[in-house]
N, C-alpha and C positions, 0 to 999 in steps of 0.2 A: 540442467534441472538440480535443485538441490535435493539429492536422495538422501533423506534423513531417516532416522528410525521411525517405526510406527508410532511408538509411544509418543514422539515429540510431535509428529504429524496430527495426532488426534488432539493434543492440546492446542496446536496452532488452528486446526480446523475448527474448534469450539471458538475460539476468538473470532475467527472470520464469520461464523453464523452469528455470534452475539453483535458484530458490528456492521452487518449487511446494509444497513441504513445508509453507509457512506458512498454506496455505488450510485447515487443520484449523479446526474451530469450538471450540477450546480456550483461545482467547486468543492464539494465535501470530500471527495477523494484526494485532491490536491491538498486540501487542509490536513486531511489524516496523514498523509506521506510527511509534510512538513512536520507536525506534531511527532511522527515517529523518527524523524531525523533529529528534533530537539531533545527527544528522550534519549536516543542513541548518543548524543554528544553529551548530554548530563550523566549518564552512566559511564562513558568512556573517556571522557574530557574532550573540551573543545580544541581540537588541532587540525591542521591541514590533512594529516595522514588519516585521522579517523574520518573526516569528510570524504576523502578519496575512496575509503574502505566502504562507506556507506553508498556513495554515489556507483562504485564498482558492483556493488550487490543489486543495485536499481538497474544498471546497465544490463548485468548478466540475466536478471529477471525479464527485462525487455526482449533480449535477445532470444531467451528461452519460449517466451510467449509467440515470437515471431516464427521461429523454426518449428515449433510443434503444432501451432493452430493457425496462423495466418498464411504462411507459405503453402500449406496444403489446400486451404481454401482458394488461394490464388491460382494454384494448379488445376484445380477442379473448374474454376471459372474460365481457364484459358482453354480447356477441354469443351467446356460448353459453348463458349462465345468466339473462340478463336484468339490467337496471339497477335500481338501488336507487332507489325512488320514494317 
């Protein structure tokens, strides 16, 4: 988890609230992520290394979401419905 200072969290949380419309499942989130990537490349320069950095951040976010939210949900469903054996 990106444990950042509270002041930075508040700034980012405000941006997320302002952009909540992207959460529809019609490609908006995908578009937003690509635009964010392009902005990142514009700021830091288009390079393989910077692309790897960006993709690494996405991968770590994906892993954190799975670890903290999806895995516990799956564990609960195993308790409820039984495990696959």
